ZAVOVEX-852478 format. One record per residue (C-alpha): residue number from 1; x, y, z. Coordinates in pm, whole numbers, plus 50000, padded with zeros to 5 digits. Layout:
N
BAGU,NUM,X,Y,Z
...
This chain:
261
BAGU,1,71390,73713,79770
BAGU,2,71588,73442,79952
BAGU,3,71542,73080,79846
BAGU,4,71376,72849,80098
BAGU,5,71564,72604,80311
BAGU,6,71557,72241,80199
BAGU,7,71444,71959,80428
BAGU,8,71613,71628,80347
BAGU,9,71561,71277,80480
BAGU,10,71798,70981,80461
BAGU,11,71701,70617,80507
BAGU,12,71974,70391,80645
BAGU,13,71869,70029,80678
BAGU,14,71972,69669,80616
BAGU,15,71868,69521,80281
BAGU,16,71688,69195,80210
BAGU,17,71911,69008,79967
BAGU,18,71754,68977,79623
BAGU,19,71403,69053,79752
BAGU,20,71265,69374,79595
BAGU,21,70918,69344,79749
BAGU,22,71057,69303,80101
BAGU,23,71294,69596,80052
BAGU,24,71023,69825,79922
BAGU,25,70812,69737,80226
BAGU,26,71106,69799,80463
BAGU,27,71180,70135,80300
BAGU,28,70814,70230,80326
BAGU,29,70815,70161,80699
BAGU,30,71114,70388,80748
BAGU,31,70958,70657,80531
BAGU,32,70637,70634,80734
BAGU,33,70846,70710,81043
BAGU,34,70935,71054,80903
BAGU,35,70702,71263,81116
BAGU,36,70751,71604,80952
BAGU,37,70731,71738,80600
BAGU,38,71035,71675,80383
BAGU,39,71147,71781,80037
BAGU,40,71382,71495,79950
BAGU,41,71402,71128,80057
BAGU,42,71729,70946,79980
BAGU,43,71756,70565,79976
BAGU,44,72071,70347,79950
BAGU,45,72230,70215,79633
BAGU,46,72054,69910,79482
BAGU,47,71799,69943,79758
BAGU,48,71572,69673,79614
BAGU,49,71831,69394,79605
BAGU,50,72158,69478,79776
BAGU,51,72477,69527,79574
BAGU,52,72454,69231,79337
BAGU,53,72575,69127,78995
BAGU,54,72262,68917,78930
BAGU,55,72112,69169,78691
BAGU,56,72004,68904,78442
BAGU,57,71744,68777,78686
BAGU,58,71672,69084,78898
BAGU,59,71691,69394,78675
BAGU,60,71367,69581,78613
BAGU,61,71251,69763,78303
BAGU,62,71295,70142,78310
BAGU,63,70932,70185,78417
BAGU,64,70902,69877,78633
BAGU,65,70738,69817,78972
BAGU,66,70995,70010,79173
BAGU,67,70947,70327,78970
BAGU,68,70572,70297,79023
BAGU,69,70631,70248,79398
BAGU,70,70857,70554,79408
BAGU,71,70592,70758,79228
BAGU,72,70337,70662,79492
BAGU,73,70573,70754,79777
BAGU,74,70672,71083,79613
BAGU,75,70309,71182,79563
BAGU,76,70206,71082,79916
BAGU,77,70494,71271,80079
BAGU,78,70506,71562,79831
BAGU,79,70880,71501,79804
BAGU,80,71138,71377,79556
BAGU,81,71239,71015,79621
BAGU,82,71576,70894,79494
BAGU,83,71794,70583,79511
BAGU,84,71948,70335,79267
BAGU,85,71844,69992,79142
BAGU,86,71923,69745,78864
BAGU,87,71763,69848,78534
BAGU,88,71759,69678,78196
BAGU,89,71737,69920,77902
BAGU,90,71832,69890,77535
BAGU,91,71980,69542,77591
BAGU,92,72211,69670,77863
BAGU,93,72207,69673,78241
BAGU,94,72260,69988,78446
BAGU,95,72306,70069,78812
BAGU,96,72052,70348,78771
BAGU,97,71957,70619,79017
BAGU,98,71598,70734,78975
BAGU,99,71494,71087,79066
BAGU,100,71116,71074,79109
BAGU,101,70905,71388,79164
BAGU,102,70564,71419,79333
BAGU,103,70389,71477,78998
BAGU,104,70513,71137,78874
BAGU,105,70778,71274,78638
BAGU,106,71130,71141,78675
BAGU,107,71491,71166,78565
BAGU,108,71776,70920,78597
BAGU,109,72151,70901,78641
BAGU,110,72349,70589,78545
BAGU,111,72646,70517,78771
BAGU,112,72962,70635,78596
BAGU,113,73232,70456,78798
BAGU,114,73169,70084,78829
BAGU,115,73342,69892,79105
BAGU,116,73581,69670,78909
BAGU,117,73697,69475,79218
BAGU,118,73347,69325,79234
BAGU,119,73314,69284,78857
BAGU,120,73051,69555,78827
BAGU,121,73206,69672,78499
BAGU,122,73141,69329,78347
BAGU,123,72767,69349,78412
BAGU,124,72662,69713,78406
BAGU,125,72718,69974,78138
BAGU,126,72876,70302,78248
BAGU,127,72683,70625,78261
BAGU,128,72810,70911,78046
BAGU,129,72619,71215,78174
BAGU,130,72606,71375,78515
BAGU,131,72269,71484,78649
BAGU,132,72207,71818,78822
BAGU,133,71843,71863,78924
BAGU,134,71665,72182,79027
BAGU,135,71423,72124,79313
BAGU,136,71245,72385,79523
BAGU,137,71506,72652,79461
BAGU,138,71805,72418,79509
BAGU,139,72040,72255,79259
BAGU,140,72123,71897,79352
BAGU,141,72378,71653,79205
BAGU,142,72302,71285,79286
BAGU,143,72581,71030,79235
BAGU,144,72632,70663,79325
BAGU,145,72877,70501,79569
BAGU,146,73215,70447,79393
BAGU,147,73173,70785,79220
BAGU,148,73279,70929,79557
BAGU,149,73642,70830,79491
BAGU,150,73665,71040,79174
BAGU,151,73670,71413,79253
BAGU,152,73678,71527,78890
BAGU,153,73337,71370,78826
BAGU,154,73200,71518,79149
BAGU,155,73341,71864,79094
BAGU,156,73113,72164,79136
BAGU,157,73128,72314,78787
BAGU,158,73062,72691,78775
BAGU,159,72884,72636,78443
BAGU,160,72635,72401,78610
BAGU,161,72673,72459,78984
BAGU,162,72498,72265,79259
BAGU,163,72413,72336,79624
BAGU,164,72380,71977,79747
BAGU,165,72593,71679,79646
BAGU,166,72461,71338,79743
BAGU,167,72586,70981,79720
BAGU,168,72362,70677,79751
BAGU,169,72580,70379,79843
BAGU,170,72652,70021,79948
BAGU,171,72993,70102,80100
BAGU,172,73154,69812,80292
BAGU,173,73261,69850,80653
BAGU,174,73619,69749,80571
BAGU,175,73659,70083,80386
BAGU,176,73458,70302,80622
BAGU,177,73751,70537,80690
BAGU,178,73767,70618,80318
BAGU,179,73392,70675,80308
BAGU,180,73392,70922,80596
BAGU,181,73708,71101,80482
BAGU,182,73603,71140,80119
BAGU,183,73256,71267,80204
BAGU,184,73412,71549,80404
BAGU,185,73665,71616,80128
BAGU,186,73392,71644,79862
BAGU,187,73198,71889,80081
BAGU,188,73502,72107,80147
BAGU,189,73640,72119,79794
BAGU,190,73300,72182,79633
BAGU,191,73169,72430,79893
BAGU,192,72844,72233,79906
BAGU,193,72626,72046,80147
BAGU,194,72709,71677,80101
BAGU,195,72503,71372,80195
BAGU,196,72610,71007,80192
BAGU,197,72343,70738,80242
BAGU,198,72469,70386,80308
BAGU,199,72318,70058,80428
BAGU,200,72394,69839,80730
BAGU,201,72417,69467,80800
BAGU,202,72544,69163,80612
BAGU,203,72464,69096,80247
BAGU,204,72429,68770,80056
BAGU,205,72796,68776,79958
BAGU,206,72907,68797,80322
BAGU,207,72999,69168,80298
BAGU,208,72937,69380,80608
BAGU,209,72813,69738,80590
BAGU,210,72863,69978,80880
BAGU,211,72629,70254,80768
BAGU,212,72798,70582,80866
BAGU,213,72546,70779,80663
BAGU,214,72613,71147,80709
BAGU,215,72512,71500,80623
BAGU,216,72801,71747,80604
BAGU,217,72801,72122,80551
BAGU,218,73014,72326,80308
BAGU,219,73283,72371,80575
BAGU,220,73323,71995,80615
BAGU,221,73144,71991,80951
BAGU,222,72907,71708,81036
BAGU,223,72541,71804,81071
BAGU,224,72440,71438,81111
BAGU,225,72641,71122,81187
BAGU,226,72413,70820,81187
BAGU,227,72645,70540,81304
BAGU,228,72540,70182,81231
BAGU,229,72174,70171,81335
BAGU,230,71872,70139,81110
BAGU,231,71704,70478,81106
BAGU,232,71550,70763,80916
BAGU,233,71694,71110,80981
BAGU,234,71552,71443,80865
BAGU,235,71732,71780,80872
BAGU,236,71693,72122,80712
BAGU,237,71966,72285,80503
BAGU,238,72006,72663,80499
BAGU,239,72032,72812,80150
BAGU,240,72125,73162,80265
BAGU,241,72397,73031,80496
BAGU,242,72546,72827,80212
BAGU,243,72563,73118,79970
BAGU,244,72682,73365,80230
BAGU,245,72972,73131,80302
BAGU,246,73055,73106,79932
BAGU,247,73059,73485,79905
BAGU,248,73299,73513,80200
BAGU,249,73520,73231,80070
BAGU,250,73481,73206,79690
BAGU,251,73740,72931,79635
BAGU,252,73551,72790,79335
BAGU,253,73647,73102,79142
BAGU,254,74009,72986,79150
BAGU,255,73943,72635,79023
BAGU,256,74130,72499,78721
BAGU,257,73948,72477,78390
BAGU,258,73927,72139,78219
BAGU,259,73702,71922,78003
BAGU,260,73612,71558,78057
BAGU,261,73688,71341,77756
């Protein structure tokens, strides 16, 4: 029996600097604009604050108000909601992606590659484990922003394969060519649907974000190119088309074997 298609929604918006309540409200308005059923809602990186190093004053506990908000949204929409925020756990800070299911259960992924040029490595501890989630017949690997530059970490491992690779991000406009190029590269090399969800506007540090959120198929072809407007976009991904393409072009079978250390 074929697996069902997966309907995914991305939220691209500007972020209110250091104002979690305002950002949750803004995200909710965009989510309310999704007029059809969806399986997965993806929010930007640090969607409650913008990309900030002020974790000492802004980080939440692992089960803080944003997790509770995500649980409510997931239940109301019967969809997984995911995005990253500042979290304080075990006397450390993490840029933590939450994966929240409609039944209120959740998983998390801590950003592996911290952006040293902004001092992220001085504030946030690095994640050590990649997350691959099974959801409605699909296997999904959610990663965070700078992880996009490191193909080994993103690689589609035959021992734990995924169908959809996604990146939640605050990726500055000055490096938008890298963002767009690397998203396509990750889709092509991993034979997977790939989604990148960015923000737009100007943050509190004077950094401009151009958006360019996108959904790309396993051939590297754009299914969605958002540009720089605030919007919510919903599309369906075809499971049978993905796996038929992999059968016709099984490049992953020729991949090199290695272990991360």
